[in-house]
Z-matrix of the N, CA and C atoms (Angstrom, degrees):
N
C 1 1.450
C 2 1.524 1 109.82
N 3 1.305 2 115.10 1 142.21
C 4 1.459 3 120.49 2 177.94
C 5 1.526 4 109.79 3 -78.43
N 6 1.314 5 115.11 4 148.76
C 7 1.460 6 118.21 5 175.10
C 8 1.522 7 108.59 6 -101.36
N 9 1.333 8 114.33 7 142.41
C 10 1.456 9 122.03 8 179.78
C 11 1.523 10 108.26 9 -115.06
N 12 1.314 11 116.13 10 129.45
C 13 1.459 12 120.98 11 178.06
C 14 1.525 13 108.71 12 -86.59
N 15 1.311 14 116.27 13 129.29
C 16 1.465 15 122.36 14 -179.38
C 17 1.529 16 108.39 15 -102.11
N 18 1.324 17 115.43 16 132.55
C 19 1.467 18 120.91 17 177.07
C 20 1.523 19 109.11 18 -144.34
N 21 1.315 20 115.94 19 138.90
C 22 1.460 21 121.65 20 176.53
C 23 1.521 22 109.60 21 -145.72
N 24 1.329 23 115.93 22 145.15
C 25 1.465 24 119.44 23 175.79
C 26 1.529 25 111.08 24 -84.68
N 27 1.324 26 116.58 25 1.15
C 28 1.464 27 121.50 26 177.28
C 29 1.533 28 112.10 27 -83.85
N 30 1.321 29 115.68 28 -4.00
C 31 1.466 30 122.53 29 175.54
C 32 1.520 31 107.13 30 -131.36
N 33 1.331 32 117.66 31 160.41
C 34 1.465 33 119.47 32 179.76
C 35 1.525 34 111.81 33 -56.65
N 36 1.313 35 115.85 34 138.67
C 37 1.456 36 120.55 35 175.34
C 38 1.517 37 109.91 36 -68.57
N 39 1.313 38 115.56 37 156.41
C 40 1.463 39 120.66 38 179.32
C 41 1.531 40 109.82 39 -61.07
N 42 1.326 41 116.37 40 136.40
C 43 1.464 42 121.23 41 177.73
C 44 1.523 43 109.71 42 -111.06
N 45 1.313 44 114.50 43 37.96
C 46 1.457 45 121.12 44 -179.67
C 47 1.516 46 109.32 45 -178.67
N 48 1.300 47 114.94 46 -166.21
C 49 1.465 48 121.47 47 -177.53
C 50 1.525 49 110.45 48 -88.00
N 51 1.335 50 116.10 49 69.80
C 52 1.456 51 122.04 50 178.39
C 53 1.523 52 108.86 51 -155.36
N 54 1.328 53 115.72 52 167.77
C 55 1.462 54 123.14 53 176.54
C 56 1.519 55 109.07 54 -106.62
N 57 1.325 56 116.62 55 155.72
C 58 1.462 57 119.82 56 176.38
C 59 1.529 58 110.53 57 -60.95
N 60 1.323 59 116.04 58 -36.92
C 61 1.461 60 121.36 59 177.22
C 62 1.519 61 108.75 60 -161.24
N 63 1.326 62 114.98 61 156.93
C 64 1.462 63 122.09 62 175.66
C 65 1.527 64 107.02 63 -129.97
N 66 1.330 65 115.19 64 126.58
C 67 1.467 66 121.70 65 -179.08
C 68 1.524 67 108.86 66 -106.20
N 69 1.325 68 115.40 67 128.25
C 70 1.461 69 122.41 68 175.23
C 71 1.518 70 106.56 69 -129.87
N 72 1.325 71 117.29 70 112.05
C 73 1.453 72 119.94 71 -174.07
C 74 1.512 73 109.55 72 61.98
N 75 1.319 74 116.94 73 -128.33
C 76 1.465 75 121.82 74 178.71
C 77 1.526 76 112.78 75 -95.10
N 78 1.320 77 117.34 76 4.96
C 79 1.462 78 121.23 77 -178.85
C 80 1.518 79 110.16 78 -102.94
N 81 1.330 80 115.85 79 133.24
C 82 1.463 81 122.12 80 179.09
C 83 1.524 82 107.68 81 -121.54
N 84 1.313 83 115.30 82 124.81
C 85 1.465 84 122.48 83 177.64
C 86 1.524 85 107.40 84 -98.10
N 87 1.327 86 116.18 85 112.99
C 88 1.459 87 123.05 86 -175.46
C 89 1.524 88 109.93 87 -94.44
N 90 1.319 89 115.62 88 120.56
C 91 1.466 90 119.63 89 176.81
C 92 1.519 91 110.04 90 -64.77
N 93 1.318 92 115.15 91 158.55
C 94 1.447 93 120.41 92 178.80
C 95 1.520 94 111.50 93 -60.54
N 96 1.319 95 115.05 94 137.13
C 97 1.456 96 122.03 95 175.82
C 98 1.519 97 108.64 96 -111.88
N 99 1.313 98 114.67 97 137.41
C 100 1.460 99 121.61 98 174.55
C 101 1.529 100 107.42 99 -113.61
N 102 1.329 101 118.73 100 169.79
C 103 1.462 102 120.18 101 -173.08
C 104 1.529 103 114.84 102 -79.35
N 105 1.327 104 115.03 103 58.66
C 106 1.460 105 120.23 104 174.92
C 107 1.520 106 109.75 105 -94.03
N 108 1.317 107 116.35 106 140.46
C 109 1.460 108 122.05 107 173.04
C 110 1.533 109 106.31 108 -79.92
N 111 1.334 110 118.71 109 121.20
C 112 1.464 111 120.09 110 -174.50
C 113 1.529 112 114.37 111 -55.17
N 114 1.316 113 118.08 112 -40.30
C 115 1.468 114 121.06 113 -175.52
C 116 1.521 115 113.10 114 -67.54
N 117 1.336 116 116.95 115 -30.47
C 118 1.463 117 120.27 116 -174.74
C 119 1.521 118 113.67 117 -112.38
N 120 1.352 119 115.94 118 -18.08
C 121 1.468 120 122.35 119 -174.22
C 122 1.529 121 111.74 120 59.68
N 123 1.330 122 116.06 121 25.57
C 124 1.459 123 122.65 122 175.54
C 125 1.523 124 108.87 123 -107.17
N 126 1.329 125 116.00 124 153.27
C 127 1.460 126 121.27 125 177.47
C 128 1.532 127 108.75 126 -64.76
N 129 1.331 128 116.12 127 133.31
C 130 1.457 129 120.72 128 179.81
C 131 1.524 130 110.11 129 -60.36
N 132 1.326 131 116.20 130 142.26
C 133 1.460 132 121.29 131 175.14
C 134 1.519 133 109.15 132 -72.03
N 135 1.317 134 115.59 133 156.14
C 136 1.454 135 119.42 134 172.87
C 137 1.518 136 113.39 135 117.55
N 138 1.311 137 113.51 136 -174.61
C 139 1.457 138 121.60 137 -175.52
C 140 1.526 139 110.87 138 -82.44
N 141 1.326 140 116.67 139 -173.47
C 142 1.463 141 121.40 140 -177.78
C 143 1.520 142 110.81 141 -61.57
N 144 1.329 143 118.15 142 -35.77
C 145 1.469 144 119.61 143 178.78
C 146 1.525 145 110.94 144 -62.11
N 147 1.320 146 117.79 145 -44.27
C 148 1.471 147 121.28 146 178.20
C 149 1.526 148 110.66 147 -60.37
N 150 1.307 149 115.78 148 -38.61
C 151 1.461 150 120.23 149 -179.34
C 152 1.534 151 111.19 150 -68.87
N 153 1.325 152 116.65 151 -42.40
C 154 1.467 153 120.45 152 178.35
C 155 1.528 154 109.72 153 -64.28
N 156 1.320 155 117.24 154 -42.11
C 157 1.465 156 120.66 155 178.91
C 158 1.527 157 110.68 156 -61.87
N 159 1.317 158 117.67 157 -40.67
C 160 1.470 159 120.02 158 178.84
C 161 1.525 160 110.65 159 -63.29
N 162 1.323 161 116.61 160 -39.35
C 163 1.466 162 120.81 161 178.02
C 164 1.529 163 109.76 162 -59.60
N 165 1.338 164 117.49 163 -47.92
C 166 1.465 165 119.88 164 -178.71
C 167 1.526 166 111.90 165 -70.42
N 168 1.332 167 117.89 166 -32.12
C 169 1.470 168 119.84 167 173.54
C 170 1.529 169 109.92 168 -62.74
N 171 1.332 170 116.60 169 -42.26
C 172 1.462 171 120.91 170 179.16
C 173 1.531 172 110.70 171 -64.89
N 174 1.322 173 116.61 172 -45.49
C 175 1.468 174 120.06 173 177.56
C 176 1.525 175 110.73 174 -59.83
N 177 1.313 176 117.01 175 -42.26
C 178 1.455 177 121.72 176 179.60
C 179 1.530 178 111.02 177 -59.58
N 180 1.330 179 116.92 178 -41.63
C 181 1.462 180 120.62 179 179.79
C 182 1.522 181 111.32 180 -63.39
N 183 1.325 182 117.03 181 -39.88
C 184 1.466 183 120.20 182 178.78
C 185 1.530 184 109.73 183 -69.83
N 186 1.329 185 117.32 184 -38.48
C 187 1.471 186 120.30 185 175.92
C 188 1.527 187 110.18 186 -59.17
N 189 1.319 188 117.13 187 -46.42
C 190 1.462 189 121.55 188 179.59
C 191 1.526 190 110.68 189 -60.54
N 192 1.324 191 117.07 190 -44.81
C 193 1.467 192 120.82 191 178.97
C 194 1.519 193 111.74 192 -63.48
N 195 1.324 194 116.26 193 -22.55
C 196 1.467 195 121.71 194 179.80
C 197 1.523 196 112.54 195 -88.32
N 198 1.335 197 116.64 196 -5.83
C 199 1.449 198 120.45 197 -179.48
C 200 1.511 199 114.02 198 94.81
N 201 1.319 200 117.18 199 17.17
C 202 1.451 201 121.10 200 -179.33
C 203 1.511 202 111.94 201 -137.48
N 204 1.323 203 114.65 202 -154.09
C 205 1.462 204 121.08 203 179.10
C 206 1.524 205 108.38 204 -152.02
N 207 1.307 206 116.31 205 174.94
C 208 1.463 207 120.04 206 176.90
C 209 1.524 208 111.50 207 -56.45
N 210 1.326 209 117.68 208 -29.25
C 211 1.467 210 121.49 209 -179.97
C 212 1.524 211 112.31 210 -64.22
N 213 1.337 212 117.29 211 -19.13
C 214 1.466 213 121.38 212 179.84
C 215 1.524 214 113.10 213 -88.18
N 216 1.331 215 117.36 214 -4.48
C 217 1.462 216 120.45 215 179.41
C 218 1.523 217 109.70 216 -71.70
N 219 1.331 218 115.49 217 131.17
C 220 1.465 219 120.41 218 179.52
C 221 1.526 220 112.28 219 -107.02
N 222 1.335 221 117.29 220 -18.72
C 223 1.476 222 120.67 221 -178.10
C 224 1.516 223 109.10 222 -149.45
N 225 1.314 224 116.43 223 132.19
C 226 1.469 225 123.58 224 174.77
C 227 1.516 226 109.66 225 -123.25
N 228 1.314 227 115.70 226 144.37
C 229 1.463 228 122.23 227 169.11
C 230 1.519 229 106.52 228 -121.10
N 231 1.324 230 115.95 229 123.40
C 232 1.464 231 122.97 230 -178.08
C 233 1.522 232 107.68 231 -109.15
N 234 1.308 233 116.01 232 124.20
C 235 1.465 234 121.98 233 178.75
C 236 1.523 235 107.89 234 -109.40
N 237 1.332 236 116.51 235 126.55
C 238 1.462 237 121.98 236 -177.60
C 239 1.523 238 110.14 237 -129.78
N 240 1.326 239 116.17 238 138.30
C 241 1.461 240 119.33 239 174.81
C 242 1.527 241 110.56 240 -81.70
N 243 1.337 242 117.06 241 -14.32
C 244 1.463 243 122.14 242 176.70
C 245 1.524 244 107.76 243 -139.03
N 246 1.325 245 117.17 244 106.72
C 247 1.463 246 120.38 245 -178.22
C 248 1.532 247 113.09 246 -64.65
N 249 1.321 248 117.48 247 -10.68
C 250 1.458 249 120.16 248 172.99
C 251 1.524 250 111.42 249 -66.14
N 252 1.330 251 117.51 250 -17.55
C 253 1.468 252 121.85 251 178.34
C 254 1.530 253 112.48 252 -82.75
N 255 1.336 254 117.01 253 -2.37
C 256 1.458 255 120.23 254 -176.76
C 257 1.527 256 112.46 255 -61.39
N 258 1.329 257 118.00 256 -38.07
C 259 1.466 258 120.88 257 178.78
C 260 1.525 259 110.49 258 -61.07
N 261 1.327 260 116.68 259 -38.20
C 262 1.468 261 120.40 260 179.04
C 263 1.528 262 110.28 261 -68.32
N 264 1.338 263 117.71 262 -35.89
C 265 1.466 264 120.96 263 175.37
C 266 1.526 265 109.02 264 -58.97
N 267 1.326 266 117.07 265 -45.39
C 268 1.467 267 120.48 266 179.32
C 269 1.522 268 111.44 267 -60.43
N 270 1.326 269 117.03 268 -43.47
C 271 1.467 270 121.23 269 178.81
C 272 1.520 271 111.26 270 -59.32
N 273 1.318 272 115.83 271 -49.14
C 274 1.465 273 120.71 272 -177.23
C 275 1.525 274 110.46 273 -67.45
N 276 1.325 275 117.07 274 -41.12
C 277 1.469 276 119.61 275 179.57
C 278 1.526 277 111.46 276 -58.19
N 279 1.318 278 118.21 277 -33.17
C 280 1.460 279 121.27 278 179.49
C 281 1.526 280 111.52 279 -62.90
N 282 1.333 281 117.65 280 -23.67
C 283 1.465 282 121.84 281 176.75
C 284 1.530 283 112.21 282 -82.90
N 285 1.322 284 117.36 283 -21.50
C 286 1.465 285 121.78 284 -174.94
C 287 1.527 286 113.57 285 -106.08
N 288 1.326 287 117.93 286 -21.36
C 289 1.457 288 121.92 287 -174.74
C 290 1.523 289 109.99 288 -127.91
N 291 1.336 290 115.41 289 148.71
C 292 1.462 291 122.11 290 173.96
C 293 1.528 292 107.94 291 -120.64
N 294 1.311 293 115.89 292 160.16
C 295 1.462 294 119.39 293 177.53
C 296 1.523 295 109.83 294 -65.05
N 297 1.294 296 119.23 295 145.68
C 298 1.459 297 127.08 296 -0.47
C 299 1.528 298 110.58 297 -76.99
N 300 1.322 299 115.48 298 131.94
C 301 1.461 300 121.43 299 -177.96
C 302 1.529 301 110.77 300 -74.28
N 303 1.331 302 115.97 301 156.16
C 304 1.469 303 118.19 302 175.79
C 305 1.530 304 110.85 303 -71.42
N 306 1.318 305 115.64 304 159.87
C 307 1.463 306 119.52 305 169.10
C 308 1.527 307 106.66 306 -63.80
N 309 1.345 308 115.96 307 155.29
C 310 1.472 309 117.30 308 -175.08
C 311 1.513 310 110.59 309 -155.58
N 312 1.315 311 114.22 310 148.27
C 313 1.461 312 121.43 311 170.94
C 314 1.526 313 107.31 312 -126.53
N 315 1.320 314 116.15 313 147.37
C 316 1.461 315 122.07 314 174.21
C 317 1.517 316 107.42 315 -121.16
N 318 1.312 317 115.79 316 126.39
C 319 1.455 318 121.30 317 -174.30
C 320 1.523 319 109.33 318 -125.79
N 321 1.322 320 116.56 319 126.55
C 322 1.450 321 121.23 320 174.48
C 323 1.519 322 109.25 321 -83.58
N 324 1.327 323 116.01 322 131.62
C 325 1.462 324 121.47 323 -178.09
C 326 1.527 325 110.11 324 -129.64
N 327 1.322 326 115.69 325 158.57
C 328 1.465 327 120.70 326 -178.62
C 329 1.528 328 111.85 327 -70.90
N 330 1.328 329 116.39 328 -41.30
C 331 1.459 330 119.43 329 178.18
C 332 1.516 331 109.54 330 -161.10
N 333 1.342 332 114.57 331 164.38
C 334 1.457 333 122.65 332 -179.71
C 335 1.523 334 109.02 333 -131.27
N 336 1.334 335 117.61 334 164.75
C 337 1.466 336 119.96 335 -179.83
C 338 1.524 337 112.41 336 -54.01
N 339 1.311 338 115.51 337 144.36
C 340 1.468 339 123.96 338 179.02
C 341 1.522 340 113.57 339 59.18
N 342 1.331 341 117.09 340 16.44
C 343 1.455 342 120.82 341 177.29
C 344 1.512 343 114.68 342 71.65
N 345 1.335 344 118.12 343 18.69
C 346 1.469 345 120.79 344 -178.21
C 347 1.533 346 110.69 345 -76.59
N 348 1.332 347 116.77 346 159.46
C 349 1.465 348 120.04 347 -177.85
C 350 1.531 349 114.72 348 -90.68
N 351 1.348 350 117.93 349 -9.19
C 352 1.463 351 120.03 350 -173.32
C 353 1.526 352 111.20 351 -148.86
N 354 1.329 353 115.05 352 143.37
C 355 1.462 354 123.04 353 172.28
C 356 1.522 355 106.83 354 -144.48
N 357 1.329 356 116.66 355 143.24
C 358 1.465 357 121.08 356 179.87
C 359 1.531 358 108.61 357 -135.10
N 360 1.331 359 115.78 358 132.89
C 361 1.459 360 122.17 359 173.88
C 362 1.512 361 108.06 360 -124.02
N 363 1.321 362 117.16 361 164.20
C 364 1.455 363 118.18 362 -178.63
C 365 1.509 364 114.33 363 -159.40
N 366 1.326 365 113.79 364 175.04
C 367 1.445 366 123.16 365 174.82
C 368 1.527 367 106.33 366 -126.58
N 369 1.321 368 115.27 367 131.22
C 370 1.454 369 121.74 368 -178.62
C 371 1.523 370 108.75 369 -119.45
N 372 1.324 371 117.17 370 140.01
C 373 1.460 372 121.51 371 174.88
C 374 1.527 373 107.65 372 -120.21
N 375 1.327 374 115.02 373 120.93
C 376 1.453 375 121.45 374 179.57
C 377 1.524 376 110.44 375 -87.08
N 378 1.307 377 116.59 376 153.04
C 379 1.472 378 122.69 377 175.98
C 380 1.522 379 112.56 378 57.80
N 381 1.328 380 116.76 379 32.00
C 382 1.478 381 119.31 380 -179.12
C 383 1.519 382 110.72 381 -85.29
């Protein structure tokens, strides 16, 4: 199967040697999104909730560009520099996702690009 590179200006552009997403068949591999505002490529102002919301807004834009939506995500990996923020991730996810929820992992990390506190990557399956 051929792979298709997904790119949209509705989400932050890649800041390295990677694509926003890669589609192979009905599976889309979503690169990690951090809380950058697409228009400025600057970290969104505000508290951890604002940052988590920006991450999911960015993921949603890449899902849309891929021909799907957040509802098509089957697996998420959440990276946090402070695992105390995990409860807030759960709160925010309830606004973006409905049951059945995707599988998910939460990983505590020492640091993330641009000094942000959160990054989320995922796998989406279309037409499932």
